[in-house]
VOGU-3710 file (C-alpha; in Angstrom, 3 decimals, decimal comma):
1> mrgppyfama> 11,276/150,416/19,383  14,636/148,704/18,899  17,388/150,204/21,081  20,544/152,077/20,100  22,017/151,904/16,584  24,122/148,897/15,636  26,858/151,188/14,395  27,693/154,874/14,353  26,746/157,124/11,451  28,843/156,141/8,467
11> sserrqnvvl> 31,275/158,329/6,583  29,795/161,221/4,627  31,500/159,978/1,447  28,887/159,275/-1,226  28,081/155,572/-1,546  26,324/153,612/-4,266  22,546/153,802/-4,431  20,599/150,601/-3,755  17,345/149,608/-5,457  15,661/146,460/-4,148
21> itshdigqhl> 12,863/145,108/-6,352  10,690/142,435/-4,749  8,027/140,211/-6,243  5,499/137,751/-4,932  5,364/134,040/-5,644  7,462/133,613/-8,799  10,141/131,208/-7,595  12,385/130,784/-10,638  9,579/130,941/-13,206  11,508/133,264/-15,545
31> gcygvdavet> 13,116/132,955/-18,938  16,619/133,366/-17,539  16,006/130,335/-15,311  15,040/128,186/-18,280  11,264/128,698/-18,431  10,981/129,452/-22,150  7,183/129,665/-22,103  7,240/132,982/-20,236  8,682/136,098/-21,896  10,746/138,137/-19,415
41> pnldglaasg> 13,259/140,096/-21,523  13,868/142,820/-18,929  14,621/140,485/-16,051  16,612/138,286/-18,398  18,600/141,388/-19,376  19,227/142,232/-15,728  20,531/138,699/-15,228  22,772/138,949/-18,297  24,297/142,292/-17,309  24,872/141,318/-13,677
51> vqfenavatt> 24,799/138,227/-11,494  22,212/135,454/-11,625  22,153/133,062/-8,676  21,100/129,607/-9,834  20,819/128,174/-6,318  19,249/131,005/-4,341  17,245/129,640/-1,412  14,642/131,416/0,700  14,675/130,802/4,435  11,025/129,804/4,160
61> pvcspsrgsl> 8,379/129,169/1,479  6,043/131,828/2,935  5,856/135,549/2,105  6,331/137,549/5,325  9,084/135,511/7,001  11,068/135,220/3,775  10,877/138,975/3,264  11,769/139,470/6,923  14,964/137,486/6,370  15,742/139,587/3,299
71> ltgrypqsng> 15,359/142,851/5,224  17,149/141,812/8,435  19,775/139,302/7,264  18,494/137,047/10,057  16,558/133,803/10,239  12,854/133,811/11,171  13,535/132,093/14,509  15,961/134,901/15,362  14,024/137,933/14,169  10,662/136,666/15,446
81> llglthspww> 8,796/136,708/12,123  8,150/132,982/11,729  4,966/133,269/9,698  2,584/135,645/7,979  2,196/139,054/9,550  -1,458/139,615/8,677  -4,624/138,227/10,268  -5,146/135,538/11,474  -1,441/134,670/11,830  -0,211/137,966/13,351
91> wqlgdgeatm> 3,528/137,217/13,446  5,768/140,278/13,858  9,424/141,216/13,892  10,882/141,365/17,384  11,088/144,778/19,015  14,886/144,812/18,790  15,095/143,943/15,108  16,627/146,484/12,726  15,712/146,414/9,048  17,645/147,301/5,922
101> pellgeagye> 16,011/150,747/5,526  16,693/151,572/9,195  20,321/150,512/8,992  20,948/152,264/5,700  19,234/155,356/7,063  21,720/155,329/9,946  24,494/155,067/7,359  23,320/158,264/5,683  20,963/156,919/3,033  17,682/158,525/2,019
111> thlsglqhva> 15,222/155,618/2,161  11,994/155,111/0,202  9,298/152,435/-0,122  6,815/152,111/-2,955  4,285/149,334/-3,270  4,205/146,076/-1,341  6,360/145,280/1,695  4,419/142,527/3,622  6,921/142,404/6,498  5,040/144,484/9,065
121> pdaerlgfdr> 1,348/145,297/9,572  2,311/148,973/9,468  5,135/149,991/7,103  6,160/152,687/9,592  7,770/149,902/11,642  10,358/149,374/8,897  11,976/152,790/9,241  11,655/154,335/5,778  12,094/158,089/5,399  9,254/158,189/2,903
131> rhnperdaer> 6,509/155,780/1,867  4,779/156,092/-1,504  1,968/154,437/-3,410  0,120/152,610/-0,600  -2,358/151,428/-3,260  0,512/149,261/-4,600  -0,181/150,154/-8,221  2,551/148,540/-10,317  2,757/151,227/-12,977  2,969/153,930/-10,334
141> taelageifa> 5,809/152,074/-8,596  7,708/151,851/-11,896  7,245/155,609/-12,412  8,350/156,385/-8,870  11,705/154,741/-9,517  12,550/157,826/-11,533  10,714/160,387/-9,409  12,427/159,289/-6,201  15,840/159,986/-7,686  14,723/163,203/-9,401
151> dadgdrpvya> 13,561/164,609/-6,051  16,347/163,140/-3,907  18,913/165,084/-1,943  21,908/164,877/-4,251  24,328/164,719/-1,317  22,905/161,451/0,027  22,762/158,007/-1,557  19,298/156,520/-2,032  17,809/153,220/-0,950  14,565/152,520/-2,837
161> qlgfsethrs> 12,526/149,396/-2,119  10,014/148,767/-4,882  7,511/145,966/-4,285  5,238/144,340/-6,868  2,267/142,124/-5,976  0,650/141,255/-9,328  1,953/137,676/-9,365  0,089/136,907/-6,125  -3,371/135,404/-6,454  -5,863/136,347/-7,662
171> fdrepddvdd> -4,710/136,786/-11,254  -6,461/139,510/-13,247  -5,355/138,801/-16,819  -7,048/136,225/-19,039  -5,040/134,313/-21,685  -6,170/133,756/-25,267  -4,998/130,144/-25,119  -3,264/127,719/-22,756  -0,932/126,009/-25,198  2,291/127,883/-24,477
181> vfvpgyledt> 2,725/127,241/-20,765  5,358/125,535/-18,675  3,929/122,853/-16,374  6,387/121,912/-13,588  7,044/118,208/-13,212  5,375/117,999/-9,791  2,014/119,063/-11,283  -0,153/116,914/-13,537  -0,602/118,455/-16,963  -4,367/118,948/-16,638
191> eeiradlarf> -6,600/121,463/-18,394  -7,351/123,208/-15,100  -3,694/123,564/-14,158  -2,680/124,727/-17,653  -5,389/127,406/-17,662  -4,287/128,658/-14,261  -0,596/128,648/-15,224  -1,413/130,615/-18,372  -2,995/133,340/-16,236  -0,037/133,260/-13,848
201> qleieyldeq> 2,455/133,635/-16,682  0,631/136,698/-18,009  1,094/138,321/-14,597  4,811/137,534/-14,712  5,088/139,107/-18,151  3,288/142,221/-16,894  5,694/142,362/-13,945  8,603/142,142/-16,366  7,210/145,056/-18,396  7,067/147,213/-15,273
211> vgvlldnlea> 10,604/146,235/-14,280  11,671/147,395/-17,732  9,986/150,765/-17,211  11,592/151,005/-13,765  15,079/150,379/-15,141  14,505/152,839/-17,993  13,534/155,479/-15,426  16,752/154,898/-13,503  18,653/155,282/-16,762  16,769/158,484/-17,598
221> qgvrdetivv> 17,773/159,982/-14,251  21,425/159,174/-14,941  21,782/156,985/-11,831  21,809/153,495/-13,317  25,607/153,253/-13,420  25,979/154,213/-9,744  23,192/152,021/-8,417  23,135/148,427/-7,183  19,912/146,833/-8,428  18,620/143,646/-6,825
231> faadhgipyp> 15,613/141,608/-7,901  14,447/139,045/-5,345  11,447/136,728/-5,260  10,136/135,684/-1,862  9,521/131,952/-2,480  8,196/129,415/-4,957  5,204/129,660/-7,269  1,672/129,534/-5,789  0,908/125,899/-6,534  0,634/122,668/-4,502
241> gakwwcrdpg> 4,099/121,320/-3,772  5,825/124,718/-4,116  4,709/127,685/-1,993  4,158/126,578/1,630  6,605/123,657/1,240  10,342/123,384/2,044  10,833/121,370/-1,129  13,076/122,878/-3,830  10,072/124,256/-5,768  8,995/126,076/-2,593
251> vgisllmdgp> 12,272/127,626/-1,440  14,127/128,089/-4,727  13,955/131,765/-5,721  14,999/134,174/-8,431  17,853/136,379/-7,227  19,533/138,829/-9,605  22,069/141,542/-8,758  23,608/144,187/-10,972  25,734/147,224/-10,198  29,106/148,902/-10,561
261> gpafeaddpv> 32,303/147,059/-9,760  33,714/143,564/-10,244  31,368/141,971/-7,697  28,516/142,294/-10,186  30,293/141,098/-13,295  29,760/137,431/-14,070  30,143/135,559/-17,337  27,973/132,687/-16,130  25,270/132,155/-13,498  26,613/131,592/-9,990
271> esvisnvdvl> 26,021/127,968/-8,993  26,899/128,288/-5,294  24,104/127,978/-2,753  23,109/131,361/-1,352  20,405/132,158/1,219  18,294/135,294/1,181  19,759/136,151/4,607  22,943/136,809/2,618  21,487/139,611/0,512  21,760/142,295/3,230
281> ptlfdaadvp> 25,420/141,627/4,141  26,383/141,320/0,466  24,764/144,654/-0,358  26,235/146,376/2,681  29,683/145,016/1,888  29,430/146,142/-1,741  28,250/149,618/-0,683  30,921/149,912/2,025  28,367/149,998/4,848  29,335/148,212/8,094
291> ipervegvsf> 27,544/144,887/8,588  25,904/144,650/12,038  27,256/141,844/14,209  23,753/140,442/14,709  23,368/139,661/11,018  23,357/135,881/10,467  23,851/135,946/6,706  27,252/136,112/5,029  28,607/138,452/2,377  29,273/137,082/-1,102
301> rdflggvadd> 31,090/140,229/-2,278  34,643/138,843/-2,136  33,606/135,594/-3,780  31,708/137,406/-6,537  34,596/139,806/-7,089  37,193/137,029/-7,350  38,957/137,979/-4,114  37,920/134,697/-2,445  38,193/131,372/-4,254  35,464/129,619/-2,265
311> pprdaaftqy> 31,888/130,719/-1,574  31,175/131,714/2,043  28,569/129,004/2,531  27,826/125,503/1,266  24,330/125,082/2,700  21,173/127,143/3,187  18,736/126,451/6,012  14,958/126,516/5,702  11,951/126,533/7,986  8,168/126,344/7,756
321> tnegdeargv> 6,088/127,247/10,785  2,374/126,613/10,610  0,592/124,962/13,507  0,665/121,188/13,187  2,736/121,300/10,007  6,188/122,516/11,063  9,342/121,638/9,138  13,045/122,504/9,202  15,571/121,758/6,492  18,899/122,287/4,781
331> vtaeynlirn> 19,734/122,686/1,097  23,190/121,860/-0,250  24,433/121,662/-3,822  23,554/117,954/-3,875  20,608/117,454/-1,530  17,559/118,966/0,100  16,829/117,450/3,523  13,496/118,226/5,188  12,826/117,307/8,815  9,092/117,188/9,585
341> fgagrtidyp> 7,696/118,041/13,020  3,974/118,082/12,218  1,775/115,109/11,420  0,767/114,711/7,811  0,360/112,303/4,938  2,837/111,469/2,224  1,994/113,059/-1,118  2,770/111,275/-4,346  3,894/113,636/-7,112  2,937/114,686/-9,713
351> vatdptsrsp> -0,440/115,796/-8,410  -3,678/116,707/-10,140  -5,544/119,038/-7,827  -7,129/122,436/-7,440  -4,215/124,709/-8,421  -5,255/127,275/-5,818  -4,882/124,843/-2,901  -1,848/124,655/-0,637  -1,605/120,909/-1,090  -3,704/118,058/-2,432
361> nqppgseprp> -5,957/116,197/-0,034  -4,694/112,691/0,570  -6,947/109,746/1,474  -6,788/108,476/5,088  -4,904/105,424/3,883  -1,935/107,439/2,668  1,333/106,738/4,417  2,309/109,080/7,262  4,794/111,735/6,319  8,290/110,532/7,293
371> yaqlydraad> 10,287/112,394/9,929  13,008/112,985/7,345  12,753/113,402/3,579  15,774/113,616/1,281  15,839/114,724/-2,343  18,642/114,475/-4,886  18,610/117,981/-6,353  20,567/117,251/-9,538  18,720/114,073/-10,502  15,343/115,223/-9,195
381> pdnmadvadq> 14,954/119,033/-9,217  11,187/118,736/-8,771  11,691/116,665/-5,588  9,451/113,831/-6,767  11,240/110,898/-5,129  12,252/110,706/-1,478  15,637/108,915/-1,352  16,188/109,067/2,424  16,108/105,288/2,766  18,835/104,962/0,127
391> hpdvvsalsd> 21,227/107,417/1,811  21,039/107,008/5,605  24,527/108,467/6,092  23,569/111,625/4,203  20,370/111,942/6,244  22,359/111,583/9,464  25,020/114,112/8,504  22,560/116,700/7,246  20,287/116,155/10,250  23,251/117,015/12,467
401> rvrawmarvd> 23,614/120,285/10,555  19,925/121,085/10,919  20,034/120,362/14,654  23,113/122,553/15,124  21,508/125,388/13,154  18,301/125,103/15,184  20,384/125,464/18,344  22,215/128,530/16,955  18,963/130,336/16,185  17,337/129,164/19,448
411> dpllrggiry> 14,540/127,428/17,582  11,465/127,097/19,810  10,904/123,577/18,476  13,936/122,524/20,522  12,263/123,936/23,615  9,156/121,827/23,265  6,991/123,792/20,873  5,913/127,120/19,443  3,507/129,587/20,994  1,562/130,892/18,057
421> pyhrramrdl> 0,193/134,457/18,096  -3,373/133,194/17,641  -3,000/130,907/20,648  -1,624/133,759/22,779  -4,522/135,991/21,786  -7,043/133,236/22,420  -5,691/132,676/25,927  -5,850/136,388/26,692  -9,423/136,484/25,486  -10,275/133,426/27,589
431> hgadpr> -9,072/135,262/30,677  -10,989/138,416/29,814  -8,044/140,512/28,623  -7,615/142,403/25,376  -6,484/139,664/22,960  -4,182/141,980/20,990
//
């Protein structure tokens, strides 16, 4: 268990409700982000009525640690969840880590979970008052958005976390044709990839339908106008060169916020770089909940509301931790720098490969992966061409920022390496102890 509360029980004055909608693996593959081949009118409407972040960056291109950053406002190196929480990776939040539902519960909120969470092996660890729909049925989660508020204690604000998993492999819906699909530039436009993308896009459209039902249910309960609604993806789409990679296609995410007050009124998409560690402090600030000192993200409320002229950050930091393939990076408005710490081969994009693979297999003669890779985000949003050799000063300056960030979060790579949960369990088993 984590220790004493970060702050005392908040004022009894009624605060805004918070609804956090999460989705697997969609990156920015939505109509409002320019993907015309997929029809997402409900999410597009949420973006139009609130705030759309064009340069939202996940701390990592992997599910559990990205979601852990969202729920703690802290980087994976700090909160302990550096990789996937399920077998055989077994990463977990540190014992002292407080999550958004715990903290909001301390502030007087009634807290609910429906559907997917993928941050802890047991959802009880996350501190919700009530957990619904462990089967993770999407239609049931959309219905529960209304039922939670209908049954809620009217004297307490509500935090509802509603998680959808349909856009994670495997895809269950079969398309009639594969003509109307969007093929990202880093993938070869092959028949196999088009067929797979067509199935993926059907799952996104189904997700959008359920988000529409969810929002209608909030409206039917009369709480929509007093509720902050956030939609957040965890990382990029499930294709080689995106998910599992610190490249822009891997860490660029959909992030939409809508709610009462000037902080959620925007005529145009917000271009400033924002990290998903910033979601918790921004929400807390908007709902007038104290932000714990341990939170490493920054609040965008004053910037969104026009109180501050400049955004609170100009760079978002990223990490990927998988044995033998570790990377750390930084994303600015202009560049994405990736520092590699695991041996690997250089991949030439676009790639034609099994769309279900993490990355294409490269022949032994491929060049070793460089220690530093640099991508010009404006000229090359698909991160096809490494320009590190052309901009050594940029590489040096951004590498300094990565090194300083790694020191701030006490990155184990700076201490000589990472002890992976599997390795710890294997050593315990070797010595005859319970490996758990």
